[in-house]
SERO-4910 file (N, C-alpha, C, O; in steps of 0.05 Angstrom, whole numbers):
BEGIN
 pado doro    nc1    nc2    nc3   cac1   cac2   cac3    cc1    cc2    cc3    oc1    oc2    oc3
  Met    A   -236    514  -1177   -227    495  -1150   -238    463  -1154   -256    451  -1167
  Arg    A   -218    458  -1136   -232    431  -1152   -241    406  -1111   -233    407  -1088
  Ser    A   -261    389  -1125   -279    396  -1087   -262    362  -1088   -254    343  -1102
  Leu    A   -265    373  -1065   -251    353  -1041   -265    333  -1044   -256    328  -1066
  Lys    A   -279    318  -1040   -294    297  -1049   -289    271  -1050   -301    253  -1038
  Pro    A   -262    268  -1072   -242    248  -1073   -230    237  -1051   -222    214  -1047
  Tyr    A   -228    268  -1030   -200    259  -1017   -214    251   -985   -201    249   -965
  Phe    A   -250    247   -985   -259    241   -957   -252    211   -935   -248    208   -911
  Pro    A   -253    189   -969   -245    158   -947   -221    166   -954   -218    151   -973
  Ala    A   -196    183   -953   -177    183   -943   -170    194   -924   -149    187   -914
  Phe    A   -187    218   -913   -192    224   -882   -196    209   -868   -185    204   -847
  Ala    A   -219    199   -879   -232    181   -852   -202    165   -845   -194    163   -822
  Ala    A   -190    155   -865   -185    127   -859   -154    135   -842   -139    119   -830
  Leu    A   -153    163   -845   -135    173   -831   -145    175   -798   -137    162   -779
  Leu    A   -162    195   -799   -173    191   -779   -177    168   -765   -171    169   -741
  Met    A   -183    149   -773   -189    131   -751   -168    111   -749   -167     97   -728
  Ala    A   -148    106   -770   -125    107   -760   -117    120   -732   -119    104   -714
  Tyr    A   -109    145   -725   -111    159   -709   -118    144   -690   -100    131   -679
  Gly    A   -149    143   -679   -176    144   -652   -140    103   -644   -125     96   -626
  Ile    A   -147     96   -665   -131     62   -658   -102     63   -651    -91     51   -633
  Phe    A    -92     78   -666    -61     80   -644    -58     96   -624    -40     98   -607
  Ser    A    -78    108   -626    -79    140   -600    -93    114   -576    -79    105   -557
  Ser    A   -115    106   -578   -126     92   -558   -105     59   -548   -115     44   -532
  Arg    A    -83     53   -557    -72     27   -566    -52     35   -538    -39     21   -522
  Gly    A    -55     70   -542    -20     75   -529      6     83   -555     30     85   -553
  Tyr    A     -5     84   -569     15     95   -593     25    117   -591     43    122   -608
  Arg    A     17    143   -565     29    172   -568     44    172   -549     38    188   -531
  Gly    A     65    159   -544     87    165   -527     71    147   -506     48    138   -507
  Pro    A     98    145   -482     95    132   -459     79    159   -448     82    184   -449
  Leu    A     52    127   -430     30    150   -404     45    160   -383     34    175   -367
  Ala    A     69    155   -380     85    165   -357    101    145   -346    103    120   -346
  Glu    A    120    181   -330    158    156   -317    160    142   -296    147    151   -277
  Val    A    175    120   -293    169    111   -280    192    108   -251    208     89   -254
  Arg    A    194    117   -236    210    130   -222    216    118   -192    201    123   -173
  Ser    A    243    101   -189    248     83   -163    261    107   -148    270    125   -163
  Pro    A    263    111   -121    278    123   -105    318    104    -86    339    109    -73
  Val    A    301     85   -101    329     59    -97    344     47   -117    332     31   -131
  Ala    A    367     52   -120    367     38   -143    385     11   -145    392      2   -167
  Arg    A    393     -2   -112    405    -36   -108    375    -42    -91    360    -23    -96
  Ile    A    364    -58    -77    355    -72    -68    362   -101    -56    368   -122    -69
  Thr    A    362    -99    -29    367   -133    -24    348   -145    -11    335   -135      8
  Leu    A    346   -174    -25    333   -194    -10    327   -221      4    313   -230    -14
  Glu    A    328   -232     14    337   -258     20    294   -276     23    270   -273     22
  Pro    A    319   -293     25    291   -319     25    273   -315     62    278   -316     86
  Gly    A    261   -313     50    242   -323     79    229   -286     87    209   -282    100
  Arg    A    241   -272     79    239   -245     76    214   -223     56    202   -227     34
  His    A    213   -206     70    193   -187     42    206   -159     57    217   -159     79
  Val    A    203   -142     44    215   -106     31    179    -96     21    163   -110      8
  Asp    A    177    -80     27    164    -59     13    169    -33     -2    173    -14     13
  Leu    A    169    -26    -27    174    -20    -37    170      6    -39    156     13    -20
  Asp    A    175     24    -52    155     49    -53    162     62    -89    183     72    -96
  Leu    A    139     59   -105    144     63   -128    136     95   -143    116    101   -131
  Asp    A    143    117   -161    132    130   -170    119    137   -192    136    137   -210
  Leu    A     94    143   -203     90    143   -233     76    163   -229     56    166   -216
  Leu    A     95    186   -251     92    204   -258     75    222   -289     88    237   -303
  Leu    A     57    219   -291     33    226   -315     56    257   -339     66    280   -338
  Leu    A     52    228   -360     65    264   -378     39    266   -403     42    270   -427
  Arg    A     15    262   -387     -7    260   -403    -29    254   -382    -24    239   -364
  Pro    A    -55    268   -385    -77    261   -375    -85    233   -390    -80    226   -413
  Met    A    -99    220   -371   -100    189   -357   -128    179   -386   -152    185   -388
  Pro    A   -110    161   -405   -139    161   -420   -167    140   -412   -163    123   -394
  Arg    A   -186    140   -420   -207    126   -402   -204     89   -408   -203     79   -430
  Val    A   -203     78   -390   -199     53   -383   -225     31   -378   -248     41   -377
  Gly    A   -221      8   -375   -242      0   -367   -245    -15   -343   -263    -30   -336
  Ala    A   -210     -3   -327   -220    -22   -295   -183    -10   -291   -166     -6   -308
  Cys    A   -182     -9   -265   -161      9   -259   -142    -13   -269   -145    -38   -270
  Pro    A   -122      4   -277    -98    -11   -277    -70    -34   -267    -69    -34   -242
  Thr    A    -57    -46   -275    -44    -62   -267    -14    -60   -259      5    -64   -274
  Val    A    -13    -55   -243     29    -45   -235     36    -65   -244     23    -80   -229
  Ser    A     53    -86   -265     68   -107   -267     94   -101   -267    105    -86   -283
  Met    A    110   -117   -240    127   -110   -228    141   -148   -229    131   -169   -220
  His    A    159   -145   -240    167   -173   -264    215   -171   -248    233   -156   -257
  Leu    A    216   -194   -224    235   -204   -222    252   -211   -242    239   -208   -263
  His    A    276   -218   -248    288   -224   -279    314   -237   -262    320   -228   -240
  Asn    A    323   -252   -270    343   -273   -270    362   -254   -301    355   -241   -320
  Ala    A    393   -265   -288    404   -259   -315    407   -260   -340    415   -243   -354
  Glu    A    396   -295   -349    392   -292   -369    368   -278   -377    365   -275   -402
  Gly    A    349   -268   -362    327   -247   -370    293   -268   -377    280   -270   -397
  His    A    292   -275   -360    273   -293   -354    261   -280   -324    276   -270   -307
  Gly    A    235   -282   -321    218   -279   -308    218   -302   -279    211   -324   -288
  Val    A    221   -303   -257    230   -314   -242    216   -315   -220    212   -337   -209
  Arg    A    202   -285   -204    173   -272   -186    163   -247   -201    176   -230   -214
  Phe    A    137   -248   -197    121   -238   -212     95   -229   -188     75   -239   -177
  Tyr    A    110   -202   -190     91   -178   -166     60   -157   -182     60   -133   -186
  Asp    A     44   -171   -188     31   -151   -205      5   -150   -192     -5   -173   -192
  His    A    -12   -128   -179    -28   -111   -172    -38    -87   -162    -23    -72   -149
  Arg    A    -65    -81   -167    -75    -65   -171    -73    -28   -150    -80    -19   -129
  Ile    A    -59    -21   -170    -65      8   -157    -80     15   -136   -103     22   -140
  Ala    A    -75     13   -120   -115     27    -92   -105     43    -87    -89     41    -69
  Thr    A   -109     65    -99   -131     88   -102   -132    105   -139   -116    123   -145
  Trp    A   -143    100   -149   -143    101   -167   -154    127   -181   -177    125   -171
  Leu    A   -156    158   -205   -166    178   -200   -180    170   -223   -201    182   -224
  Gly    A   -176    145   -254   -189    146   -273   -178    168   -289   -156    177   -285
  Ser    A   -195    178   -308   -195    198   -333   -195    227   -320   -203    244   -336
  Arg    A   -187    236   -295   -187    262   -280   -162    266   -276   -152    288   -272
  Ala    A   -146    237   -278   -117    241   -268   -107    266   -285   -126    278   -294
  Glu    A    -93    273   -288    -85    306   -313    -49    293   -311    -38    277   -297
  Ser    A    -41    311   -331    -13    304   -336     -3    327   -318     -9    351   -317
  Gly    A     13    312   -305     37    325   -275     20    314   -246     24    319   -222
  Thr    A     -1    298   -261      0    270   -229     10    262   -222     12    242   -237
  Cys    A     30    256   -200     51    234   -196     44    214   -172     52    218   -149
  Ile    A     25    189   -181     19    168   -171     42    158   -149     63    147   -154
  Arg    A     33    164   -130     60    135   -118     53    109   -108     34    111    -92
  Asp    A     60     91   -111     53     67   -105     77     48    -98    100     46   -107
  Arg    A     53     28    -64     78      3    -48     64    -22    -76     43    -25    -88
  Thr    A     92    -37    -77     95    -59    -69    115    -66    -54    135    -57    -44
  Thr    A     95    -99    -59    116   -118    -26    121   -139    -37    107   -159    -40
  Leu    A    156   -128    -47    174   -150    -59    171   -175    -37    161   -171    -15
  Val    A    181   -206    -46    178   -233    -32    187   -241    -36    187   -241    -61
  Leu    A    204   -257    -27    218   -285    -18    192   -307      7    191   -315     31
  Ser    A    180   -309    -10    156   -336     14    170   -351     26    185   -367     14
  His    A    170   -350     55    182   -381     62    178   -407     51    192   -427     48
  Leu    A    154   -401     47    146   -438     42    155   -441      7    146   -460     -5
  Asp    A    174   -417     -7    190   -432    -31    212   -439    -34    232   -432    -20
  Glu    A    212   -453    -53    252   -453    -52    258   -430    -62    245   -414    -77
  Pro    A    287   -430    -48    300   -409    -39    305   -400    -75    297   -418    -90
  Leu    A    317   -375    -89    323   -370   -113    359   -365   -115    369   -354    -96
  Pro    A    371   -370   -132    398   -372   -125    415   -348   -123    416   -332   -142
  Pro    A    425   -345   -106    429   -322    -94    463   -307   -127    485   -314   -138
  Gly    A    444   -287   -126    466   -271   -142    450   -247   -146    437   -233   -130
  Asp    A    454   -244   -173    444   -204   -185    422   -211   -205    423   -229   -221
  Tyr    A    398   -193   -200    367   -193   -211    368   -167   -222    387   -151   -220
  Val    A    346   -164   -234    331   -137   -243    304   -130   -234    288   -148   -234
  Leu    A    297   -112   -227    264   -113   -229    257    -91   -243    271    -71   -246
  Thr    A    235    -95   -253    227    -82   -283    192    -81   -279    181    -96   -263
  Ala    A    180    -65   -292    154    -42   -286    142    -45   -306    155    -48   -326
  Gly    A    124    -46   -307     94    -52   -330     73    -37   -324     71    -32   -300
  Leu    A     56    -29   -341     36    -17   -328     13    -25   -354     19    -17   -376
  Trp    A     -6    -37   -350    -29    -55   -362    -63    -52   -348    -70    -55   -324
  Glu    A    -76    -48   -367   -110    -48   -365   -118    -84   -364   -121    -95   -386
  Pro    A   -121    -98   -343   -121   -121   -344   -148   -131   -362   -147   -155   -368
  Arg    A   -174   -116   -372   -203   -120   -383   -196   -119   -413   -201   -139   -427
  Ser    A   -182    -95   -424   -182    -98   -446   -155   -120   -458   -157   -131   -480
  Gly    A   -121   -126   -434   -102   -129   -444    -86   -104   -447    -62   -104   -451
  Arg    A   -101    -83   -446    -81    -54   -464    -42    -58   -445    -35    -67   -423
  Thr    A    -28    -50   -463     -7    -45   -446     -1    -19   -449      3    -15   -473
  Phe    A      1      5   -431     11     37   -434     47     32   -435     57     11   -428
  Arg    A     63     56   -446     79     48   -464    100     75   -422     90     93   -408
  Leu    A    115     68   -421    120     78   -396    145     90   -410    157     82   -430
  Gly    A    153    117   -392    183    136   -397    211    140   -384    217    137   -361
  Arg    A    223    146   -402    243    163   -377    266    168   -392    270    159   -415
  Gly    A    281    184   -379    299    208   -397    316    196   -413    332    179   -404
  Gly    A    314    203   -437    330    187   -455    312    166   -468    324    162   -489
  Leu    A    290    150   -469    270    140   -489    238    162   -480    221    165   -462
  Pro    A    248    174   -515    221    188   -519    199    179   -533    182    194   -542
  Lys    A    197    151   -536    179    134   -547    162    121   -528    139    113   -528
  Gly    A    190    119   -502    169     89   -482    177     64   -483    169     53   -503
  Glu    A    186     56   -474    180     20   -466    146     20   -452    131     36   -441
  Lys    A    148    -19   -464    122    -24   -448    141    -35   -413    126    -36   -393
  Arg    A    159    -40   -410    177    -43   -388    207    -33   -387    224    -30   -404
  Leu    A    207    -27   -351    225    -17   -352    250    -28   -336    234    -46   -328
  Pro    A    264    -32   -328    282    -22   -304    279    -11   -278    290     12   -280
  Val    A    271    -13   -258    264      1   -242    287     -8   -216    287      7   -196
  Ala    A    302    -26   -215    324    -35   -197    340    -60   -202    337    -78   -218
  Glu    A    357    -57   -182    373    -77   -182    372    -92   -157    375    -81   -135
  Val    A    369   -120   -160    375   -135   -133    376   -151   -130    362   -169   -140
  Thr    A    401   -155   -107    407   -179    -96    394   -203    -79    381   -205    -58
  Val    A    401   -217    -95    390   -244    -68    420   -259    -48    443   -263    -54
  Leu    A    409   -260    -34    420   -264    -11    419   -306    -14    408   -317    -33
  Gly    A    426   -315     -2    430   -346     -1    412   -341     34    412   -319     45
  Pro    A    398   -372     46    393   -367     71    411   -360     87    434   -367     92
  Arg    A    389   -339    102    407   -339    133    406   -365    151    393   -386    151
  Val    A    434   -349    176    428   -386    196    419   -370    214    406   -384    229
  Asp    A    418   -348    222    410   -331    249    385   -323    240    374   -313    259
  Gly    A    374   -322    223    343   -320    236    320   -329    245    325   -353    247
  Pro    A    301   -328    252    278   -334    264    269   -355    244    266   -354    220
  Glu    A    261   -387    272    249   -399    248    213   -410    258    203   -415    280
  Leu    A    202   -411    232    173   -408    224    174   -450    231    186   -469    221
  Ile    A    160   -448    246    147   -473    242    124   -484    247    123   -490    270
  Phe    A    103   -491    236     72   -510    228     70   -525    241     81   -546    240
  Asp    A     47   -514    265     38   -544    277     -7   -541    268    -25   -526    262
  Gly    A      0   -568    275    -34   -570    268    -45   -580    249    -38   -604    245
  Gly    A    -65   -568    229    -73   -579    216    -71   -567    188    -90   -560    173
  Trp    A    -46   -567    183    -35   -557    159    -34   -577    141    -38   -598    154
  Ser    A    -30   -585    113    -33   -599     81     11   -596     83     26   -577     89
  Thr    A     13   -611     78     35   -607     75     39   -589     45     20   -589     30
  Val    A     59   -577     38     75   -556     11     66   -563    -11     66   -588    -14
  Arg    A     56   -550    -29     46   -559    -57     55   -537    -67     53   -515    -57
  Pro    A     73   -547   -100     62   -530   -112     54   -515   -130     39   -529   -145
  Leu    A     55   -484   -142     40   -476   -163     51   -467   -187     71   -452   -189
  Asp    A     40   -475   -202     39   -469   -233     59   -440   -231     81   -443   -242
  Ser    A     55   -417   -221     72   -390   -230     58   -380   -217     36   -386   -208
  Gly    A     78   -350   -215     64   -327   -197     94   -320   -170    110   -336   -159
  Ala    A     92   -302   -170    101   -292   -139    102   -306   -124    123   -311   -111
  Ala    A     80   -316   -120     83   -347    -94     95   -377   -112     84   -385   -132
  Arg    A    112   -387   -103    112   -407   -114    105   -442   -107    105   -463   -119
  Ser    A     99   -433    -84     89   -461    -66     62   -449    -50     56   -425    -45
  Ala    A     53   -470    -44     25   -455    -16     19   -483      6     28   -504     -2
  Arg    A     10   -483     22      4   -501     45    -31   -488     50    -36   -464     48
  Gln    A    -52   -509     56    -74   -509     74    -76   -519     93    -62   -537    103
  Trp    A   -100   -501    102   -114   -517    129   -158   -513    131   -177   -503    119
  Leu    A   -153   -528    151   -175   -521    145   -190   -527    168   -213   -520    173
  Glu    A   -167   -549    191   -172   -552    229   -162   -526    233   -150   -512    217
  Ser    A   -170   -520    259   -143   -496    266   -121   -506    274   -116   -524    290
  Ala    A   -101   -487    257    -66   -496    256    -56   -467    261    -65   -447    250
  Ser    A    -42   -469    273    -12   -452    267     16   -452    277     32   -469    286
  Ile    A     17   -427    269     50   -417    258     68   -415    290     55   -407    310
  Arg    A     85   -419    292    108   -418    322    125   -407    300    127   -416    277
  Val    A    137   -384    313    163   -355    309    187   -362    341    183   -359    365
  Asp    A    205   -370    329    224   -374    344    250   -374    343    262   -394    334
  Gly    A    259   -355    352    292   -357    351    290   -322    342    310   -315    329
  Leu    A    268   -296    347    269   -279    353    295   -259    356    309   -271    372
  Asp    A    305   -242    351    339   -225    359    316   -208    369    303   -215    388
  Ala    A    310   -184    355    302   -157    351    255   -156    344    246   -177    336
  Pro    A    238   -133    347    226   -131    335    219   -126    307    230   -106    297
  Ala    A    202   -142    293    194   -156    273    167   -162    261    150   -170    277
  Glu    A    161   -159    238    135   -164    227    130   -179    212    148   -183    196
  Leu    A    106   -196    210    108   -227    197     89   -216    171     73   -199    178
  Arg    A     89   -221    151     66   -225    140     57   -253    120     70   -270    107
  Leu    A     23   -246    126     14   -274    119     -4   -272     86    -23   -257     86
  Val    A      0   -280     70    -24   -286     45    -44   -299     47    -40   -323     41
  Leu    A    -68   -295     56    -85   -320     66   -112   -311     38   -119   -289     28
  Asp    A   -122   -340     32   -144   -336     23   -164   -361     22   -164   -384     13
  Ile    A   -178   -348     35   -209   -358     47   -232   -362     17   -242   -344      4
  Pro    A   -233   -390     14   -260   -395     -2   -284   -386      7   -295   -389     29
  Arg    A   -290   -372    -15   -323   -350    -17   -339   -373     -4   -357   -363      9
  Asp    A   -340   -402     -2   -366   -421      8   -354   -437     21   -352   -461     21
  Ser    A   -340   -409     42   -330   -429     67   -348   -406     82   -361   -386     75
  Thr    A   -342   -422    111   -351   -401    141   -328   -410    149   -315   -429    141
  Ile    A   -322   -389    172   -311   -385    194   -312   -394    210   -323   -375    222
  Arg    A   -310   -414    228   -317   -438    249   -327   -415    272   -308   -399    274
  Gly    A   -338   -410    282   -350   -385    309   -340   -362    298   -331   -353    319
  Asp    A   -333   -340    277   -328   -316    264   -302   -313    292   -297   -294    307
  Glu    A   -291   -340    290   -261   -337    311   -245   -321    289   -246   -329    266
  Pro    A   -226   -293    296   -208   -281    289   -173   -306    279   -169   -330    281
  Leu    A   -156   -279    267   -131   -297    280   -120   -281    309   -122   -257    314
  Arg    A   -109   -301    324    -93   -296    342    -68   -297    346    -57   -309    328
  Ala    A    -51   -287    367    -29   -280    362    -21   -275    384    -25   -258    402
  Asp    A     -7   -293    382     10   -274    418     39   -277    417     57   -292    425
  Cys    A     36   -255    405     69   -243    399     76   -224    422     66   -202    417
  Gly    A     91   -225    450     86   -197    447     70   -189    486     79   -178    506
  Gly    A     34   -208    475     11   -197    479     -5   -207    456     -2   -212    433
  Ala    A    -26   -206    474    -50   -222    468    -69   -203    439    -86   -186    445
  Leu    A    -61   -209    409    -73   -201    390   -101   -224    379   -103   -248    381
  Glu    A   -122   -197    366   -133   -216    345   -140   -202    329   -145   -178    331
  Ile    A   -141   -217    305   -140   -195    279   -174   -202    253   -174   -203    228
  Pro    A   -185   -203    262   -205   -214    231   -205   -212    205   -202   -191    193
  Leu    A   -209   -245    192   -204   -255    164   -238   -253    169   -256   -255    186
  Thr    A   -229   -246    130   -250   -246    116   -251   -269     90   -231   -281     81
  Leu    A   -274   -273     82   -268   -277     55   -251   -279     42   -237   -259     46
  Gly    A   -237   -296     23   -218   -277     -2   -194   -283      1   -186   -300     17
  Leu    A   -177   -266    -17   -162   -267    -10   -145   -243      6   -146   -222     -6
  Gln    A   -135   -242     24   -124   -209     42    -94   -226     43    -84   -248     38
  Glu    A    -87   -193     55    -54   -197     63    -56   -198     98    -76   -186    105
  Val    A    -43   -206    119    -51   -201    148    -19   -202    150     -4   -220    142
  Arg    A    -10   -174    162     18   -174    181     17   -167    213      7   -149    227
  Val    A     31   -189    217     23   -176    251     56   -176    261     75   -190    254
  Pro    A     53   -145    284     77   -137    289     90   -153    313     84   -147    336
  Leu    A    102   -168    309    130   -182    328    135   -159    351    150   -140    346
  Gln    A    122   -162    376    142   -138    402    158   -148    414    162   -172    413
  Ser    A    171   -133    428    214   -134    442    194   -150    449    195   -168    433
  Ser    A    163   -158    477    160   -175    484    166   -205    477    172   -223    492
  Ala    A    162   -205    450    159   -231    448    183   -237    430    176   -247    408
  Leu    A    200   -233    432    233   -237    431    236   -263    441    225   -273    461
  Gly    A    259   -277    419    245   -325    423    221   -326    429    219   -342    447
  Gly    A    199   -318    423    177   -340    421    159   -334    413    156   -313    426
  Cys    A    133   -337    393    110   -324    384     99   -344    372    112   -360    359
  Arg    A     69   -345    376     51   -362    365     28   -339    354     17   -319    363
  Leu    A     28   -363    322     -2   -344    310    -29   -369    285    -29   -381    264
  Thr    A    -51   -363    313    -65   -387    316    -80   -376    297    -82   -352    301
  Leu    A   -100   -388    265   -111   -395    248   -139   -410    265   -139   -432    277
  Pro    A   -162   -390    261   -181   -414    251   -191   -425    240   -197   -414    219
  Ala    A   -200   -451    243   -221   -471    231   -240   -463    212   -245   -439    212
  Leu    A   -249   -475    198   -271   -479    173   -283   -491    164   -278   -515    165
  Asp    A   -300   -483    153   -329   -489    143   -332   -493    120   -336   -474    104
  Ser    A   -330   -520    113   -338   -509     80   -349   -535     71   -345   -558     81
  Pro    A   -368   -527     45   -388   -548     42   -367   -560     16   -381   -568     -3
  Arg    A   -351   -561     13   -331   -589     -8   -306   -596      9   -290   -610     -4
  Gly    A   -297   -592     34   -263   -593     43   -259   -588     39   -244   -604     28
  Val    A   -253   -561     25   -226   -553     20   -226   -529     24   -242   -513     14
  Gly    A   -199   -522     47   -183   -511     65   -182   -476     57   -193   -463     39
  Gly    A   -167   -469     76   -158   -446     65   -127   -442     54   -110   -458     61
  Trp    A   -121   -422     38    -92   -422     23    -68   -401     41    -73   -377     42
  Leu    A    -45   -410     53    -30   -393     53     -2   -384     33     23   -387     37
  Tyr    A    -20   -372      7      6   -368    -12     22   -357     -4     38   -360    -22
  Ala    A     31   -344     11     56   -318     30     65   -325     56     46   -329     71
  Leu    A     84   -328     65     93   -326     96    119   -325     93    134   -341     82
  Ser    A    125   -293    111    152   -275    112    157   -255    127    141   -240    138
  Trp    A    182   -255    128    180   -222    159    206   -215    150    222   -226    135
  Ala    A    206   -188    168    216   -175    176    222   -158    189    203   -143    196
  Pro    A    251   -151    197    260   -138    216    240   -105    218    232    -95    197
  Glu    A    236    -95    240    226    -68    246    231    -48    223    219    -35    206
  Ser    A    257    -52    230    275    -19    220    282    -33    194    306    -37    191
  Gln    A    265    -43    173    288    -46    144    254    -65    136    252    -79    116
  Ser    A    245    -63    144    210    -66    125    219    -46    104    242    -37    107
  Glu    A    218    -45    102    209    -13     77    236     -5     59    259     -6     69
  Ala    A    231      2     25    263    -14     29    273     17     16    293     20      3
  Ser    A    249     46     24    260     77     37    228     90     20    212     76      9
  Thr    A    227    107     22    208    122     17    210    132    -21    223    122    -39
  Ser    A    190    155    -22    207    150    -44    199    191    -55    191    200    -77
  Ala    A    205    208    -24    198    245    -25    219    252    -37    230    274    -34
  Gly    A    229    229    -56    266    254    -62    241    262    -95    234    284   -103
  Ser    A    233    225   -111    221    237   -123    198    251   -143    197    248   -168
  Thr    A    183    265   -129    169    294   -131    191    318   -129    190    334   -148
  Arg    A    212    323   -106    227    342   -114    247    346   -144    258    367   -152
  Glu    A    247    323   -156    267    321   -172    237    333   -196    245    349   -213
  Ala    A    218    329   -197    197    326   -207    198    352   -217    204    358   -240
  Arg    A    190    377   -191    192    405   -196    221    414   -208    225    427   -228
  Arg    A    235    405   -195    266    418   -213    265    412   -245    277    425   -262
  Ala    A    243    384   -249    254    388   -278    227    408   -302    222    411   -326
  Gly    A    217    417   -271    197    446   -290    159    423   -289    138    429   -299
  Arg    A    164    408   -280    128    390   -279    117    402   -250    129    402   -228
  Ala    A     89    415   -257     67    420   -236     76    394   -225     90    383   -242
  Ala    A     74    378   -201     71    347   -197     61    341   -175     72    344   -154
  Thr    A     31    331   -180      8    333   -153      7    300   -148     -1    285   -166
  Thr    A     18    287   -116     38    270   -111      7    267   -105    -10    283    -98
  Val    A      6    232   -112    -27    225    -95    -22    194    -74    -15    173    -85
  Ala    A    -24    195    -62    -17    171    -34    -21    143    -44    -44    140    -50
  Val    A     -5    120    -50    -27    104    -50    -27     89    -28    -15     69    -35
  Ala    A    -32     88    -14    -41     51      6    -33     34      1    -35     28    -23
  Ser    A    -21     19     15    -16    -19     22    -48    -23     15    -68     -8     19
  Thr    A    -47    -34     10    -92    -53      0    -83    -94      2    -59   -100      1
  Ser    A    -95   -107      4    -96   -135      6   -101   -129    -20   -114   -112    -32
  Pro    A    -83   -153    -26    -76   -163    -56   -107   -175    -71   -122   -190    -60
  Arg    A   -109   -169    -87   -131   -185    -98   -124   -203   -120   -100   -209   -121
  Pro    A   -143   -215   -142   -130   -239   -151   -127   -219   -174   -132   -195   -175
  Arg    A   -122   -230   -187   -104   -222   -206   -113   -225   -232   -127   -245   -228
  Ala    A   -115   -222   -253   -126   -223   -284    -95   -231   -297    -75   -217   -295
  Lys    A    -97   -245   -304    -90   -258   -330    -63   -246   -351    -73   -237   -372
  Glu    A    -20   -243   -350    -17   -236   -367     -9   -254   -368    -14   -273   -354
  Pro    A     12   -250   -395     18   -276   -396     49   -272   -381     60   -250   -377
  Gly    A     60   -303   -374     87   -312   -363     81   -307   -347     96   -318   -330
  Ser    A     52   -287   -329     49   -273   -290     20   -293   -283     -2   -286   -276
  Glu    A     26   -309   -285     -7   -329   -286     -6   -339   -259     17   -344   -252
  Gly    A    -27   -343   -237    -21   -345   -201    -32   -324   -191    -42   -305   -203
  Pro    A    -28   -325   -163    -34   -316   -144     -2   -289   -138     23   -290   -140
  Thr    A    -24   -264   -129      1   -257   -127      4   -259    -98    -16   -256    -84
  Pro    A     33   -263    -84     24   -266    -51     30   -228    -42     26   -220    -19
***
């Protein structure tokens, strides 16, 4: 009987190659991505919440950090024009088994601070990657057995500016609008002393969304909250760092509302940043729900366990090529 000893190096090399390819996601798609809507409409200065389902096709491998859902808006030429990357709020790690359906929520926003996008048709795509190692996971869908690093999830129609929407007016200690390099937010404003935003011309209940970043070496003078007079006095505590704030605009505030941001004390004289400002009618802030996605998975014969992922304050995003910048 011939000795197998000469073949040991070849076997070892094959095992090593299998380990490398497995660890880098070459075992086929990790998850199937599903959007409950095929088309979304966006308007300048407004935001829409979109639910997205990720159905795991195999157990989640061990990763060094919580994966990031990478949502990009592409124009007709295929160029990314807005980036909505965010970490999944509730993550099961390696405990997530095949068949688990992770429900994630993304806020698509065309900030009031930014120059409007040209009206027309765009495409929203999704990817999944781990920021610590830069590892990208393939996503699958029917007819794509090998999966893709990025898949289209919805068509987006961008409309021109409205003439009948509310008017957002900056009062007090605001800086001028400052351009940013890239990312979902293209412009920002700073404040150091007390500053306010006035909302005029409301004709229906709505919500106002702000993305704020208060430097961690600053202090909020007197621990004052954000104060909103929008159909009733409302106080919203602020923290240091990046945060999302949503303010309900009640029916009694129709015609006018004012938000006041507290003054900051900063050793470097650097104020807080307002990265995004948008509004949405109360009845249209959500693009859809994704209850149907779980039913589809069950029809396909998979035992899907749904994990609801709540919307959380955005975090500073690790850099991915082509998507640097703050997430609004």
